[in-house]
C-alpha positions as CSV (number, residue, x, y, z in Angstrom):
1,M,0.1,0.0,0.1
2,I,2.5,2.5,1.3
3,E,6.6,2.3,1.0
4,I,8.6,4.9,2.2
5,K,12.2,4.4,1.0
6,N,15.1,6.2,2.7
7,L,13.0,9.4,2.7
8,E,14.9,12.8,3.7
9,V,12.6,16.0,4.3
10,S,13.8,19.7,5.2
11,I,12.1,22.5,6.2
12,D,14.0,26.1,6.1
13,D,17.2,23.9,5.8
14,K,16.7,22.0,8.7
15,K,16.6,18.1,8.1
16,I,13.8,16.8,10.0
17,L,13.2,13.1,8.4
18,D,16.9,11.5,8.0
19,G,16.6,8.3,5.9
20,F,13.1,7.2,7.0
21,N,11.9,4.0,6.0
22,L,8.3,2.4,6.5
23,A,5.9,0.0,4.6
24,I,2.6,-0.5,5.6
25,K,0.5,-3.2,3.7
26,P,-3.0,-3.3,3.0
27,D,-5.4,-4.4,6.1
28,E,-2.4,-3.2,8.6
29,V,-2.9,-0.7,11.0
30,H,0.7,0.9,12.3
31,A,0.9,3.3,15.2
32,I,3.9,6.2,15.6
33,M,4.8,7.3,18.8
34,G,7.5,9.6,20.1
35,P,8.7,12.8,21.8
36,N,7.5,16.0,20.5
37,G,9.7,17.1,17.5
38,S,10.5,13.8,16.3
39,G,9.4,14.5,13.1
40,K,5.9,12.5,13.3
41,S,3.5,15.3,12.2
42,T,6.1,16.0,9.5
43,L,5.7,12.6,7.9
44,A,2.2,13.0,8.1
45,K,2.0,16.2,6.3
46,V,5.1,15.0,3.9
47,I,2.6,12.1,2.6
48,A,-0.4,14.3,2.3
49,G,1.8,16.6,-0.2
50,H,2.2,19.6,2.3
51,P,3.9,22.2,0.1
52,G,5.8,23.7,3.0
53,Y,8.4,20.5,3.4
54,Q,11.2,20.0,0.7
55,V,11.8,16.3,0.0
56,T,15.7,16.4,-0.6
57,G,15.9,12.4,-1.1
58,G,13.9,9.2,-1.4
59,Q,11.0,7.5,-2.3
60,L,7.3,7.6,-1.2
61,L,5.5,5.0,-3.0
62,L,1.6,4.3,-3.0
63,E,0.7,1.2,-4.5
64,G,4.2,0.9,-6.4
65,V,4.0,4.5,-7.8
66,D,5.8,7.5,-6.7
67,I,3.8,10.1,-5.6
68,N,6.7,12.5,-4.6
69,E,5.7,14.9,-7.3
70,L,1.9,14.5,-6.9
71,A,-0.3,17.5,-5.8
72,P,-2.2,17.2,-2.6
73,E,-5.5,17.2,-4.4
74,E,-4.0,14.4,-6.7
75,R,-2.7,12.4,-3.7
76,S,-6.4,12.4,-2.2
77,H,-7.8,11.3,-5.6
78,A,-5.5,8.6,-5.3
79,G,-6.6,7.4,-2.0
80,I,-4.8,9.3,0.8
81,F,-6.8,11.1,3.8
82,L,-5.2,13.1,6.3
83,G,-7.0,13.5,9.5
84,L,-5.4,17.1,11.1
85,Q,-4.3,17.6,14.5
86,Y,-5.3,21.2,13.9
87,P,-8.2,21.7,11.8
88,I,-8.8,24.8,10.3
89,E,-11.6,26.8,10.4
90,I,-13.3,28.1,7.4
91,P,-15.7,31.2,8.4
92,G,-18.6,31.8,6.1
93,V,-18.5,28.3,4.2
94,N,-21.3,26.0,5.4
95,N,-20.1,22.8,6.3
96,S,-22.5,20.8,4.3
97,D,-21.8,22.4,1.3
98,F,-17.9,22.0,1.9
99,L,-18.8,18.2,2.8
100,R,-20.8,17.6,-0.9
101,M,-17.9,19.5,-2.6
102,I,-15.0,17.2,-1.7
103,Y,-17.2,14.0,-1.8
104,N,-18.2,15.0,-5.4
105,A,-14.8,16.1,-6.5
106,K,-13.6,12.3,-5.6
107,R,-16.9,11.4,-7.5
108,K,-15.7,13.5,-10.6
109,H,-12.3,12.1,-10.7
110,R,-13.7,8.7,-10.8
111,G,-16.1,9.4,-13.4
112,E,-19.1,9.3,-11.7
113,E,-22.1,11.7,-11.5
114,E,-22.1,14.5,-8.8
115,V,-24.5,13.8,-6.2
116,D,-27.2,16.5,-5.6
117,P,-28.1,18.6,-2.4
118,I,-31.0,16.4,-1.5
119,D,-29.2,12.8,-2.2
120,F,-26.2,14.2,-0.1
121,A,-27.9,15.4,2.8
122,E,-29.4,11.9,2.8
123,L,-26.2,10.2,2.4
124,V,-24.2,12.6,5.3
125,E,-27.2,12.3,7.7
126,E,-26.8,8.7,7.8
127,K,-23.4,8.8,8.7
128,L,-23.6,11.3,11.5
129,P,-24.6,8.9,14.2
130,A,-21.1,7.2,13.7
131,V,-19.3,10.2,14.8
132,G,-21.9,11.5,17.3
133,L,-23.0,14.9,15.9
134,R,-26.2,16.3,15.2
135,P,-28.0,17.3,11.7
136,S,-27.9,21.0,13.1
137,F,-23.9,20.6,12.9
138,L,-23.9,20.5,9.2
139,E,-25.5,23.9,8.8
140,R,-22.6,25.6,10.7
141,S,-19.7,27.4,9.4
142,V,-16.7,24.6,8.6
143,N,-14.9,24.3,12.2
144,H,-15.8,28.0,13.2
145,G,-16.7,27.9,16.8
146,F,-16.5,24.5,17.0
147,S,-14.9,22.6,20.3
148,G,-11.7,20.8,20.3
149,G,-14.1,17.5,19.9
150,E,-16.4,18.9,17.3
151,K,-13.3,19.3,14.8
152,K,-12.2,15.9,15.2
153,R,-15.7,14.5,14.8
154,N,-15.5,16.7,11.5
155,E,-12.6,15.0,10.2
156,I,-13.5,11.6,10.8
157,L,-16.8,12.4,9.1
158,Q,-14.8,13.6,6.1
159,M,-13.0,10.2,6.3
160,L,-16.2,8.3,6.4
161,L,-17.4,10.4,3.4
162,L,-14.2,10.1,1.3
163,D,-13.5,6.2,2.1
164,P,-9.6,6.7,1.3
165,K,-7.3,3.6,0.8
166,F,-4.7,4.7,3.4
167,S,-5.6,7.2,6.3
168,I,-3.1,9.1,8.5
169,L,-4.9,10.2,12.0
170,D,-2.3,12.9,13.2
171,E,-3.0,12.9,17.0
172,I,-7.0,12.6,16.3
173,D,-7.4,11.8,20.1
174,S,-6.2,15.2,21.4
175,G,-8.9,17.3,23.0
176,L,-11.1,14.6,23.4
177,D,-13.0,12.9,26.2
178,I,-13.2,9.4,26.9
179,D,-16.6,9.3,25.3
180,A,-15.5,10.9,22.3
181,L,-12.7,8.9,21.9
182,R,-14.8,5.8,22.0
183,T,-17.0,7.0,19.4
184,L,-14.3,8.2,16.8
185,G,-12.4,5.0,17.6
186,S,-15.4,2.8,17.0
187,A,-16.0,4.5,13.7
188,V,-12.5,4.2,12.3
189,Q,-11.8,0.6,13.8
190,D,-15.3,-0.2,11.8
191,L,-14.5,1.3,8.4
192,Q,-11.0,-0.7,8.9
193,E,-12.8,-4.2,9.7
194,Q,-15.3,-3.3,6.7
195,S,-12.9,-2.9,4.0
196,N,-12.1,-6.7,3.4
197,G,-8.4,-6.1,3.7
198,T,-8.1,-3.2,1.5
199,K,-7.4,-0.6,3.7
200,S,-4.3,0.7,5.6
201,L,-4.1,3.1,8.5
202,L,-1.3,5.2,10.1
203,L,-2.0,6.5,13.5
204,I,0.0,9.1,15.1
205,T,-0.3,9.3,19.1
206,H,1.4,9.9,22.4
207,Y,-1.1,8.0,24.1
208,Q,-2.1,4.5,24.7
209,R,-5.8,5.2,25.2
210,L,-6.3,5.9,21.3
211,L,-4.9,2.4,20.7
212,D,-7.3,0.9,23.2
213,F,-10.0,1.5,20.7
214,I,-8.1,1.3,17.2
215,R,-5.7,-1.9,17.8
216,P,-2.6,-1.4,15.7
217,T,-0.9,-4.4,14.0
218,H,2.5,-2.6,14.3
219,V,3.8,0.0,16.6
220,H,7.2,1.9,16.0
221,I,8.9,4.7,18.1
222,M,10.0,7.7,16.2
223,I,13.4,9.5,17.5
224,Q,15.1,12.6,15.5
225,G,13.3,11.5,12.2
226,K,13.7,7.6,12.4
227,I,12.1,4.9,13.7
228,V,14.3,3.4,16.3
229,E,12.2,0.5,17.6
230,S,9.2,-1.7,16.1
231,G,7.0,-4.2,17.9
232,D,3.2,-5.1,18.6
233,F,0.9,-3.8,21.3
234,Q,3.2,-4.8,24.0
235,L,5.6,-2.0,22.8
236,V,3.2,0.7,23.8
237,Q,2.6,-0.9,27.1
238,N,6.3,-1.0,27.6
239,L,6.4,2.8,26.6
240,E,3.9,3.3,29.5
241,K,6.2,2.3,32.1
242,T,9.7,3.6,30.8
243,G,8.8,6.5,28.6
244,Y,11.4,7.6,25.9
245,D,14.5,7.9,28.0
246,P,15.5,4.4,27.0
247,Y,15.4,5.3,23.5
248,L,17.2,9.0,23.5
249,S,21.0,7.8,23.6
């Protein structure tokens, strides 16, 4: 699904990722953990095509195709989704219109007919219970005045609508209480399980609590732009006891 080979990334002439390697196969759920400043969010943004980062070496492959030169919207059409740690606010843009626009953009790319507002309203309202939102939420401006939890629910709603092949959730658990975390974790886990082995997922988090709801198949510790340790869920439990000190040599 995704293969990253010797990826080197800089911003303002400062190297952040230095020979980064990772392979994620279909039906796998990988979690990356690490201290602040280790390059986790940079990795997420680079995969999604953020223009503020300079890829100075290595390959980024999606299903065997190098996507380094693709624009963010092209990567999205190819099946990549990034759930943001800090979703932006768009005052004056109706949330329902925004969601329909991105949904129809994906359909147009596939050569399918666009969905009209009435049919889309039915479609999106069917998905609202999965993320714990009311229909009135759709009439508000995108993320404007939303609580932290509402913004994260809106990110996962976008994920459910776009139905991506490969999703990255960058600290989607930050700002969520335990009930919201359980709701969103269940929604993501259900989408993964219903994919019949065709989707993969990358979780970036600091805490075990997200991984209690979305159980990873692989866990990695990232330090200074590189993966220094990989394992299964036991590695998460070890981190809860030791912290990152043993890996900061």
